[in-house]
N, C-alpha and C positions, 0 to 999 in steps of 0.2 A: 506493499499500502503504500511507503512510505519513495516508494521508488519513483512511481504514479505523480504525486505531489512533485518531487524533483525534478520532473519532467516541464510541472505546470508550470513551476518559479522560472524554471530556465527559458520559459516561454514571455513569463512576464517580464522577465528583466532583459531580449534579445530582440523580442518580436514587439509588444505590446510599449515597450520603454516606460515601464510603471516606477515609480521611483523608491527611494531603497525604503524608506518610513510602511509604503503600500505593501512590498516586499516581504521584511517584515513581519507586518501584522497580518499577511494571507500565514506566512508560513508558517506560527506562532500558532493561530487557530487552524490549522488543517494538521498541524503536529498536536494539536491535543486531540483532533476528531479523530485521528491513527492510535492515539495511547487507549483513551475512551474505547474505541471499539473493539483492541485490542484484549482490553479486560472484557471485555461481553464476547470473546469469541469466536469476532468477527476478523478473519483474516485477507479478505481478499473484498475488494471495490465491488464485485458484482455481487455480491452477498446485501451488500446493504440494502434498506430499504427506508423512506420515508419514516416508518416508523423509527426506527433509527437515529436519524436525524432531530427527528422531535423529540427524542430521551433525551439525546446528544447534548442539547438548547436547552431542557430542562435542569439536566444535571448543571451546565454552568449558568444558569440564571441563581441556582440556590447553591452555589459553590461559595465559602468563605473564601475571600480573599487573602493571600500570602503577602501581604505585603507590611514592610516593619512599622509600628508605631502605628498602624493603622482601627479606623475604630471596631470592637469587638461586631460581630457578626457582618459587616459591612460586603454587598454581594455585589456581586458584578452589576456596572452599568449599562442602562440601555441601550446607549451607545455603544458600547464593547460587545453587547450582543448584535446591536446592527452588524458591525465592523464583522462578525463571525458568519454571521447567514451569511451577507455578501463575498464571503471568501467560500464558502461552500458552492454559493451559488455558479461564483464564478472559475472554478474549477468543476464544476461538472458543465459547463456550456462548454470549456475549453476538450473536456474531456470526451464527453459524445461526437461534438463539432474534428475531434480529431481519429473518431471511432476507435475510440479506448475503451468507452463503455457503451452499454447497448442503449442506456437513455438515462433520461434526465429526469431522477427521483427526488432532484431538489427543488425542481421550477415550480411545486407549487408552495415552498417556502415563503413566506411573505414578509417583508421588512417593514416591523415596529415602526410607526413613527418617530421621526426626530425630532428633538426638540428643537425650538426656534434659539440659536444663542447670537443677537446680536453682538456682531465685531465689535471690538473695543479698540479707540483710535484715538491716539494724541490730537490735544490745544492746539492751536495755531499757536499759542506761545510756550506750550510743553517744546515744541518743533522747533520753535527757535532756539531754546535754552539748550535742547540738544545738539544741534548744529552747530551753536557758536565753539570755536576751539578753546581749547582750556590755555589758560596763562604759564605753558609749559613751555620747555626747550623743543624746538622740533627735532623728531626722531622719523627714522621708515615706520616705525608703530606707529607713532602720531599719526601720519601722514596717510597711514592704511587706513587708518578706524576715522579719517576724517573724510578720504574718499569711498569708505563703503558706505556709510552713513547718508553722504551724499546723496550717490548712488540708490539706495534703496528707499529715500523718500520721494526723488526725484522720479523712479522711473517706476514703482512698485514689484519691485521683483521679490522672488517668493529668496530664505536664506537658502535653499541647494543652488539656485539660481546664482546667486553671486560668489557661491565655492565654485560653481562648473566657469565661470565666465571666462571664456579664454582672451585674447590681447586682440585677436584676429577678427573677434567678434563686437569691437570696438569700432565706431566711426565718428571721431569725436569732432572732426572737422566740419560732417552733416549734422552731428548732433543728435547719433541717435547709437541705441546698441540694437543687436538683434539677439535674440532670448532663444535657448532650445528650452522647451518647457516640457510639462507634464505630456506622455506619450510620445515625445521626439519632437512635437510642435511645435512650430519657430513661430518668431512673432517679432515685428520691429518696436522699438518705442522709442519716442521724444525721450534727452535727457538736458535739463536744463541745464543752463549757462555757469550758477554755479557750481553747479556736479562735474560741471564739464573740467572748470579749472582745478575742482579737489582731483578728478582721473588725474590730470596733465603733470599738478604736484605730485603725485602718487609715484606715476611711470617717470618723471624725468629726477625726481630729487629722492626718491626713497626707495623705490622697487629694484633699482639698478644695485642697491648696496645689500639686497637681501638675496640674489638670486647666487645660485651655485651650480656648480657642471650636470647637477640631473635633474636642475631645478624644471617644472611641468610650464606648459607655456599661460597658466591662469590669469589673472588681470591680477590675483590678490595673490601675497603670500605672507608665510609666516616667518619669523625673525631665522628660522631654520635653513631657510628656500623652497619649503615644500604649501602645499595646497589646502588652503583650510579647512575643519572637519569642521562642520554645519556646527555642534557644542561648542568649539573652540574659539570660533566667529563670533557665536551669540553670547559666551562670556566677554568678551572681548565690548560688546555692543552695551551690555550691562554696566561693566564698568564705565563707559562713559555716562551713561544714565547716572551713577552715584555720584559722578563728580558734575554733572548738572544741576545736580541738586533733586533729580523727580524721585519724590516718593516712591510712586506708583509702581507695583511690580509690570514688567516688560513683558511681553513674550513675543515667541520669534514672529509672527505675524502682524504686531501691534503698526510696526512701519508701514508695513504692505496698505493694511487697512486706514492708515493715516492717507495715506497716497490717496486712495480712492474715494475716500468719504469728503475729503476737501476738495476734489474734485469736483465732486455733484451738489456739495455746498457751495462752489460756484456757477453752476451750473452746466457742467458737463453735459451730453447726452448718456444716457447709459450703456446704448452700445457703442459706445465709443472705451469707454468705462471694461467693458468687456472685453474687447479688444486687446487694449493696454495689459488687462492683470493676465490674460491669455486662460478666460472660463470656456468650455466648450458649450456650459448651457448660460443665458439669459438668466434661470433661475438663480445659478449661483450669484450672478452680480445683484440681483435682487433685494436681496438683505440689506445693501446698502440704502437703498430706498425706505425703513424702516428706521435705519439712524436715524436720516433725514426728517421724518416724521417725530420721530422720539424726541429730537431736539427743537422742533418748531412748537410741539404738548411744552418739552421746558421752558422756552422765549415766554410763551402764553402765559402759564401760571403763575412766572416769575413778575412778569410787566405791566399784564390785562388787572385792571385794578377791579375787575370781579371775579377773576377764575377762580 
């Protein structure tokens, strides 16, 4: 059973171009099912029925989480259950399409309703404070951090896209970058003059001092001349946020959310924002209209005399 899962993960990686996070999530979910199935005496995917899948999901829903310092009795969230079902459905679609399994027993699994989580964005003042260069001597590290922050807010790139961005994808003279997003889809994103200036400063005064013989062609490099891992880059951004005096906890997507929210608040068309963010569906982008509505309600409540 695990061999078939590995084939599916290779398909995700090389043919679908799914992100590393999606690959890890699906690998974990399918690995949990294979382990559970073995405990039930099921050793072949052809033996799996819809009843097995439902029983497994019920087991996962009631399974206590083994997380350090977690609340006693805490269970798997509906979001995690949603991802587990999505992994099973995607696996079966692949296996049936490739004629590795005779039928899709997961096609009748319904996805639970996902709670609408409004994206958290920084205010314009918080963005200004975050992008203000700290009063420290210029170093390759400070130039890199400044370029990362300016580009992240100017273009709305995902953290993984910032890490993978290569030199040949920069077109600073024309003021845009080409981005390879989810599913290996390419999009063109404009870059503002301040981000261009920060990138040019990094490329001329910072990056050459970090390059090593085996350094990759990524735009941003660590002090050792290696490409950034998303976690490492995010720590750098959080450190800058602390230096800027931002007390709010930042999430990896917060600059991306701020980019989209501020564009919408200043009159940008939702379809344009969809293209800039690289969303496959307009429904994903429409969440920002809820943010705009929430802001209008707050302004009305605060300033209307009879609100």
